[in-house]
C-alpha positions in Angstrom: -10.8 28.2 27.5 -8.7 31.2 27.0 -8.0 32.7 23.5 -4.4 31.6 23.6 -5.3 28.0 24.4 -8.0 28.0 21.7 -5.5 29.3 19.1 -2.9 26.7 20.1 -5.5 23.9 19.8 -6.6 25.3 16.4 -3.0 25.5 15.3 -2.3 21.9 16.4 -5.4 20.6 14.5 -4.6 22.5 11.3 -1.8 20.2 10.1 -4.1 17.2 10.6 -6.7 18.7 8.3 -4.0 19.5 5.7 -2.7 15.9 5.9 -6.2 14.6 5.5 -6.8 16.8 2.5 -3.5 16.0 1.0 -4.0 12.2 1.4 -7.4 12.6 -0.1 -6.0 14.0 -3.3 -3.1 11.5 -3.4 -5.6 8.7 -3.0 -7.8 10.0 -5.8 -4.8 10.4 -8.1 -3.3 7.1 -7.2 -6.6 5.3 -7.5 -7.1 6.8 -11.0 -3.6 5.9 -12.1 -3.9 2.3 -10.9 -7.4 1.8 -12.3 -6.3 3.2 -15.7 -3.2 0.9 -15.6 -5.5 -2.1 -14.8 -8.0 -1.2 -17.4 -5.4 -0.8 -20.1 -3.7 -4.1 -19.1 -7.0 -6.0 -19.0 -8.4 -4.7 -22.3 -8.4 -7.6 -24.7 -6.3 -9.6 -22.3 -6.9 -13.3 -21.7 -7.6 -14.9 -18.3 -3.9 -15.6 -17.8 -3.0 -12.0 -18.2 -5.9 -10.9 -15.9 -4.6 -13.4 -13.3 -1.2 -11.8 -13.6 -2.6 -8.3 -13.1 -4.6 -9.6 -10.1 -1.6 -11.2 -8.6 0.4 -8.0 -9.0 -2.3 -5.9 -7.2 -2.6 -8.5 -4.4 1.2 -8.5 -4.0 1.4 -4.7 -4.1 -1.2 -4.5 -1.3 0.7 -7.1 0.8 4.0 -5.4 0.3 2.7 -1.9 1.3 1.0 -3.5 4.3 4.3 -4.9 5.4 6.0 -1.6 5.1 3.1 0.2 6.9 3.3 -2.2 9.9 7.1 -2.2 10.0 7.4 1.6 10.3 5.2 1.5 13.3 7.1 -1.4 14.9 10.8 -0.4 14.2 13.1 1.4 16.5 14.9 4.5 15.1 18.2 4.0 17.1 19.9 1.5 14.7 19.5 3.9 11.8 21.4 6.7 13.5 24.5 4.6 13.4 23.9 3.7 9.8 23.3 7.3 8.9 26.5 8.4 10.6 28.4 5.9 8.5 26.6 7.3 5.4 24.9 4.1 4.5 22.5 4.6 1.6 18.9 4.5 2.7 19.5 5.1 6.4 18.5 8.8 6.5 15.4 7.9 4.4 14.6 5.2 6.9 14.8 7.7 9.7 12.4 10.0 7.8 10.0 7.1 7.4 10.1 6.3 11.1 9.7 9.9 12.2 6.6 10.1 10.0 5.4 6.6 10.9 1.7 7.6 11.4 1.5 9.2 7.9 3.6 6.4 6.3 1.4 3.8 7.8 -1.7 5.6 6.8 -0.5 5.9 3.2 0.8 2.3 3.0 -2.0 0.5 4.8 -5.0 2.7 4.1 -4.4 4.4 0.8 -2.4 1.8 -1.2 -3.9 -1.2 0.6 -7.5 -0.1 0.0 -6.9 0.9 -3.6 -5.2 -2.5 -4.3 -8.2 -4.2 -2.7 -10.7 -2.2 -4.8 -8.7 -2.8 -8.1 -8.4 -6.5 -7.2 -12.1 -6.7 -6.9 -12.6 -5.0 -10.3 -10.1 -7.4 -11.8 -11.8 -10.3 -10.2 -15.1 -9.2 -11.8 -13.4 -9.2 -15.2 -11.9 -12.7 -14.6 -15.4 -14.0 -13.5 -17.0 -12.5 -16.6 -14.4 -14.1 -18.9 -14.7 -17.5 -17.1 -18.4 -17.4 -17.5 -18.1 -16.8 -21.2 -15.4 -19.4 -21.7 -17.2 -22.1 -19.7 -20.7 -21.0 -20.7 -21.7 -20.9 -17.1 -23.8 -18.2 -15.5 -23.6 -19.2 -11.9 -23.3 -17.0 -8.9 -21.1 -19.7 -7.3 -18.3 -18.9 -9.8 -18.2 -15.3 -8.7 -18.4 -16.3 -5.0 -15.6 -18.8 -5.4 -13.3 -16.4 -7.2 -14.0 -13.7 -4.6 -13.4 -16.2 -1.7 -10.0 -17.3 -3.2 -8.9 -13.7 -3.7 -10.0 -12.7 -0.2 -8.1 -15.7 1.2 -4.9 -14.9 -0.7 -5.1 -11.2 0.4 -5.9 -11.8 4.0 -3.5 -14.8 4.4 -0.7 -12.9 2.6 -1.2 -9.8 4.9 -1.3 -12.1 8.0 2.1 -13.6 7.0 3.4 -10.2 6.1 2.4 -8.7 9.4 4.5 -11.2 11.4 7.4 -10.6 9.0 7.0 -6.8 9.4 7.0 -7.0 13.2 9.8 -9.5 13.6 12.0 -8.0 10.9 10.9 -4.4 11.2 14.4 -2.9 11.1 15.3 -4.8 8.0 12.0 -4.0 6.2 12.3 -0.3 7.0 16.0 -0.2 5.9 15.0 -1.9 2.6 12.3 0.7 2.1 14.8 3.4 2.9 17.2 2.0 0.3 14.5 1.9 -2.3 13.6 5.6 -1.5 17.3 6.4 -1.7 17.6 4.9 -5.2 14.4 6.7 -6.3 15.7 10.0 -5.0 19.0 9.6 -6.8 17.3 8.8 -10.1 14.6 11.5 -9.8 17.1 14.3 -9.4 
């Protein structure tokens, strides 16, 4: 391989390494933030509050999974017309679609995995509190809670995937609108 071809190949690979490094640091920071939020919400909280935190993390994981799938399934063309008419969120939706690989990686892998891990930690807290409350020290309780959480997460994501594929334009447009509102308030 000539020097020029090697340099081009190296230049093409460099952004991938930068993206992987950037996503690593984002994942560490986001994981720490969500874990701290979970820990502070669960400290001294009862089982009902722990279930609410757990439901929130399962829902967040499903929501981001829907967005991650939708950006890979949606077509960019309808958003050009919306952007030409200055509809809020259309240009953000185009940006999401043009970066579909990275958006999908962030939504499905980073947020989805972190929510799964934090859900597992929350489940452990719920099992420990149930064992104390019921004065039961059975492995079956932990297995049962884990099975229900897995079923809710997997079932929710399965429903979400079909929604994301069938309503991809709508999902991406809603995500674009949310980003538009976020950008307006963060200025």
